[in-house]
C-alpha positions as a Markdown table, in Angstrom:
| # | Residue | x | y | z |
|---|---|---|---|---|
| 1 | Met | 124.9 | 135.4 | -42.8 |
| 2 | Thr | 122.3 | 132.7 | -42.0 |
| 3 | Asn | 122.8 | 130.1 | -39.3 |
| 4 | Ile | 124.1 | 126.9 | -40.8 |
| 5 | Glu | 123.4 | 123.7 | -38.9 |
| 6 | Arg | 126.6 | 122.0 | -37.8 |
| 7 | Glu | 127.6 | 118.5 | -36.8 |
| 8 | Ser | 130.6 | 117.5 | -34.8 |
| 9 | Ile | 133.2 | 115.2 | -36.5 |
| 10 | Asn | 136.5 | 114.1 | -34.9 |
| 11 | Phe | 139.5 | 114.1 | -37.1 |
| 12 | Arg | 143.0 | 112.9 | -36.3 |
| 13 | Leu | 145.5 | 115.4 | -37.7 |
| 14 | Pro | 149.2 | 115.6 | -37.4 |
| 15 | Lys | 150.3 | 117.8 | -34.5 |
| 16 | Thr | 152.4 | 120.1 | -36.7 |
| 17 | Leu | 149.3 | 120.7 | -38.9 |
| 18 | Val | 147.1 | 121.4 | -35.8 |
| 19 | Lys | 149.7 | 124.0 | -34.6 |
| 20 | Ala | 149.9 | 125.6 | -38.0 |
| 21 | Leu | 146.1 | 125.7 | -38.2 |
| 22 | Arg | 145.7 | 127.4 | -34.8 |
| 23 | Leu | 148.5 | 129.9 | -35.5 |
| 24 | Ala | 146.9 | 130.8 | -38.9 |
| 25 | Ala | 143.5 | 131.2 | -37.1 |
| 26 | Arg | 145.0 | 133.5 | -34.5 |
| 27 | Lys | 146.6 | 135.7 | -37.2 |
| 28 | Arg | 143.3 | 136.0 | -39.1 |
| 29 | Lys | 141.4 | 136.5 | -35.9 |
| 30 | Thr | 139.0 | 133.6 | -36.5 |
| 31 | Thr | 138.7 | 130.0 | -35.3 |
| 32 | Ala | 140.5 | 126.9 | -36.6 |
| 33 | Thr | 137.0 | 125.4 | -37.4 |
| 34 | Glu | 136.3 | 128.4 | -39.7 |
| 35 | Leu | 139.6 | 127.9 | -41.5 |
| 36 | Val | 138.9 | 124.2 | -42.0 |
| 37 | Ile | 135.4 | 125.0 | -43.3 |
| 38 | Gln | 136.8 | 127.6 | -45.7 |
| 39 | Gly | 139.4 | 125.1 | -47.0 |
| 40 | Leu | 136.7 | 122.4 | -47.5 |
| 41 | Gln | 134.5 | 124.9 | -49.4 |
| 42 | Gln | 137.4 | 125.7 | -51.8 |
| 43 | Ile | 137.9 | 122.0 | -52.5 |
| 44 | Leu | 134.2 | 120.9 | -52.7 |
| 45 | Asp | 133.0 | 124.1 | -54.5 |
| 46 | Asp | 129.3 | 124.9 | -53.9 |
| 47 | Val | 127.7 | 122.4 | -51.6 |
| 48 | Pro | 124.0 | 123.2 | -51.0 |
| 49 | Gly | 123.3 | 124.7 | -47.6 |
| 50 | Thr | 126.9 | 125.5 | -46.7 |
| 51 | Lys | 127.1 | 129.1 | -47.8 |
| 52 | Glu | 124.8 | 131.9 | -48.8 |
| 53 | Ser | 124.4 | 132.6 | -52.5 |
| 54 | Val | 126.0 | 135.7 | -53.9 |
| 55 | Glu | 122.5 | 137.0 | -54.9 |
| 56 | Asn | 121.2 | 136.8 | -51.4 |
| 57 | Arg | 124.3 | 138.6 | -50.0 |
| 58 | Leu | 124.1 | 141.3 | -52.6 |
| 59 | Gln | 120.4 | 141.8 | -51.9 |
| 60 | Lys | 121.1 | 142.1 | -48.2 |
| 61 | Leu | 123.9 | 144.6 | -48.9 |
| 62 | Glu | 121.7 | 146.6 | -51.2 |
| 63 | Glu | 118.9 | 146.7 | -48.5 |
| 64 | Asp | 121.4 | 147.8 | -45.9 |
| 65 | Phe | 122.7 | 150.5 | -48.2 |
| 66 | Leu | 119.2 | 151.8 | -49.0 |
| 67 | Arg | 118.3 | 151.9 | -45.3 |
| 68 | Leu | 121.4 | 153.9 | -44.5 |
| 69 | Gln | 120.8 | 156.3 | -47.4 |
| 70 | Ala | 117.2 | 156.8 | -46.1 |
| 71 | Asn | 118.5 | 157.5 | -42.6 |
| 72 | Ile | 121.0 | 160.0 | -43.9 |
| 73 | Glu | 118.3 | 161.8 | -45.9 |
| 74 | Asn | 116.0 | 161.9 | -42.9 |
| 75 | Leu | 118.7 | 163.4 | -40.7 |
| 76 | Ser | 119.4 | 166.1 | -43.4 |
| 77 | Leu | 115.7 | 167.0 | -43.6 |
| 78 | Glu | 115.4 | 167.1 | -39.8 |
| 79 | Arg | 118.5 | 169.4 | -39.5 |
| 80 | Glu | 117.2 | 171.7 | -42.3 |
| 81 | Ser | 113.7 | 172.0 | -40.7 |
| 82 | Asn | 115.4 | 172.6 | -37.3 |
| 83 | Ile | 117.5 | 175.4 | -38.7 |
| 84 | Ser | 114.5 | 176.9 | -40.5 |
| 85 | Ala | 112.5 | 176.9 | -37.3 |
| 86 | Lys | 115.4 | 178.6 | -35.5 |
| 87 | Val | 115.7 | 181.3 | -38.2 |
| 88 | Glu | 111.9 | 182.0 | -38.0 |
| 89 | Glu | 112.1 | 182.3 | -34.2 |
| 90 | Leu | 115.0 | 184.8 | -34.6 |
| 91 | Phe | 113.0 | 186.8 | -37.1 |
| 92 | Leu | 110.1 | 186.9 | -34.7 |
| 93 | Lys | 112.2 | 188.0 | -31.8 |
| 94 | Leu | 113.9 | 190.7 | -33.9 |
| 95 | Ala | 110.5 | 192.0 | -35.0 |
| 96 | Arg | 109.3 | 192.1 | -31.4 |
| 97 | Phe | 112.5 | 193.9 | -30.3 |
| 98 | Glu | 112.1 | 196.4 | -33.1 |
| 99 | Gly | 108.4 | 197.0 | -32.0 |
| 100 | Val | 109.4 | 197.5 | -28.4 |
| 101 | Leu | 112.2 | 200.0 | -29.4 |
| 102 | Leu | 109.6 | 202.0 | -31.4 |
| 103 | Gln | 107.2 | 202.1 | -28.5 |
| 104 | Met | 110.0 | 203.2 | -26.2 |
| 105 | Gln | 111.1 | 205.9 | -28.7 |
| 106 | Asn | 107.5 | 207.1 | -29.0 |
| 107 | Thr | 107.1 | 207.2 | -25.2 |
| 108 | Ile | 110.3 | 209.1 | -24.8 |
| 109 | Asn | 109.3 | 211.6 | -27.5 |
| 110 | Ala | 105.9 | 212.1 | -25.9 |
| 111 | Ser | 107.2 | 212.6 | -22.4 |
| 112 | Arg | 109.8 | 215.1 | -23.7 |
| 113 | Ser | 107.1 | 217.1 | -25.5 |
| 114 | Arg | 104.9 | 217.1 | -22.4 |
| 115 | Ser | 107.6 | 218.0 | -19.9 |
| 116 | Lys | 109.2 | 220.8 | -21.9 |
| 117 | Ser | 107.5 | 222.7 | -24.6 |
| 118 | Ser | 110.7 | 224.4 | -25.5 |
| 119 | Ser | 114.0 | 222.6 | -25.4 |
| 120 | Ala | 117.1 | 224.0 | -23.8 |
| 121 | Tyr | 118.9 | 222.7 | -26.9 |
| 122 | Pro | 117.4 | 224.3 | -30.0 |
| 123 | Tyr | 119.1 | 221.8 | -32.3 |
| 124 | Gln | 117.3 | 218.9 | -30.6 |
| 125 | Thr | 114.1 | 217.8 | -32.3 |
| 126 | Asn | 111.3 | 215.5 | -31.1 |
| 127 | Ala | 110.4 | 214.1 | -34.5 |
| 128 | Pro | 109.1 | 210.6 | -34.3 |
| 129 | Val | 111.2 | 207.7 | -35.8 |
| 130 | Lys | 110.6 | 207.5 | -39.5 |
| 131 | Leu | 110.5 | 203.9 | -40.8 |
| 132 | Glu | 112.1 | 203.1 | -44.1 |
| 133 | Pro | 110.2 | 201.2 | -46.8 |
| 134 | Arg | 110.9 | 197.4 | -46.8 |
| 135 | Asn | 110.8 | 194.5 | -49.2 |
| 136 | Ala | 108.6 | 191.5 | -48.5 |
| 137 | Glu | 111.3 | 189.6 | -46.6 |
| 138 | Gln | 112.1 | 192.5 | -44.3 |
| 139 | Leu | 108.5 | 193.2 | -43.6 |
| 140 | Ala | 107.9 | 189.5 | -43.0 |
| 141 | Ser | 110.6 | 189.5 | -40.3 |
| 142 | Arg | 109.1 | 192.5 | -38.7 |
| 143 | Leu | 105.6 | 190.9 | -38.7 |
| 144 | Gly | 107.0 | 187.6 | -37.5 |
| 145 | Thr | 105.9 | 185.6 | -40.6 |
| 146 | Ser | 107.3 | 184.5 | -43.9 |
| 147 | Ala | 107.7 | 186.5 | -47.1 |
| 148 | Ser | 105.4 | 184.1 | -49.0 |
| 149 | Thr | 102.6 | 184.8 | -46.4 |
| 150 | Val | 103.0 | 188.6 | -46.8 |
| 151 | Glu | 102.8 | 188.2 | -50.6 |
| 152 | Glu | 99.8 | 185.9 | -50.3 |
| 153 | Lys | 97.9 | 188.2 | -48.0 |
| 154 | Arg | 98.7 | 191.2 | -50.2 |
| 155 | Ala | 97.3 | 189.3 | -53.2 |
| 156 | Thr | 94.1 | 188.0 | -51.6 |
| 157 | Leu | 93.1 | 190.9 | -49.2 |
| 158 | Arg | 91.8 | 194.3 | -50.2 |
| 159 | Gln | 94.2 | 197.1 | -49.5 |
| 160 | Lys | 92.5 | 198.3 | -46.3 |
| 161 | Asp | 92.2 | 194.7 | -45.0 |
| 162 | Phe | 95.9 | 194.1 | -45.8 |
| 163 | Glu | 96.8 | 197.3 | -43.9 |
| 164 | Arg | 94.7 | 196.2 | -40.9 |
| 165 | Trp | 96.3 | 192.7 | -41.1 |
| 166 | Thr | 99.8 | 194.2 | -41.0 |
| 167 | Gln | 98.9 | 196.5 | -38.1 |
| 168 | Asp | 97.6 | 193.6 | -36.1 |
| 169 | Arg | 100.8 | 191.7 | -36.6 |
| 170 | Asp | 103.2 | 194.7 | -36.2 |
| 171 | Leu | 104.5 | 195.1 | -32.6 |
| 172 | Gly | 104.8 | 198.8 | -33.2 |
| 173 | Asn | 101.1 | 198.8 | -34.3 |
| 174 | Arg | 102.1 | 200.2 | -37.7 |
| 175 | Ser | 100.1 | 199.5 | -40.9 |
| 176 | Trp | 102.0 | 198.9 | -44.2 |
| 177 | Arg | 101.0 | 199.6 | -47.8 |
| 178 | Phe | 102.5 | 198.1 | -51.0 |
| 179 | Asn | 103.7 | 200.6 | -53.6 |
| 180 | Glu | 103.5 | 199.2 | -57.1 |
| 181 | Asn | 106.1 | 201.7 | -58.4 |
| 182 | Asp | 109.1 | 200.7 | -56.3 |
| 183 | Gly | 107.8 | 197.2 | -55.2 |
| 184 | Leu | 108.3 | 198.0 | -51.5 |
| 185 | Tyr | 106.1 | 198.2 | -48.5 |
| 186 | His | 105.7 | 201.6 | -46.9 |
| 187 | Pro | 104.5 | 202.5 | -43.4 |
| 188 | Val | 101.2 | 204.3 | -43.3 |
| 189 | Tyr | 101.4 | 207.4 | -41.1 |
């Protein structure tokens, strides 16, 4: 509410009225002066300069509402982008972890085959880990990127260039090829 210029006027009121006025002000958690002003406004109706117009108050309320709504939308977008960034980070860490596991498995398999040409356990094989075909989203998480980027690269690059691109991004240094028949990406051995 705008500041209204005030002037001091002394009135002589009956003591009982003053007591009742102060008691009513305390109950309403306001001042006796404010109660007197409200009473005068009811009697005198609209006196220019004594109270804000309804239109001005509605406009201020609408501006406050729109500002609050914009703040809420900004907070939602910030949270959404924060969650999205965390998910991308998790996908990248998972892909790195998977690549490290593959390297460890390959190292273990290579050391086993070097140390013993024949195993003491005939049922044990030293076959390398066979990777399963993946859809675009699974491959994207392995490569530490998004599914839309994988699809875009597949569409814009030649097959050999796409395979080289996937090999550069894959922590297991594996290339991937798209199979039109099943719509999946297969590892290139």
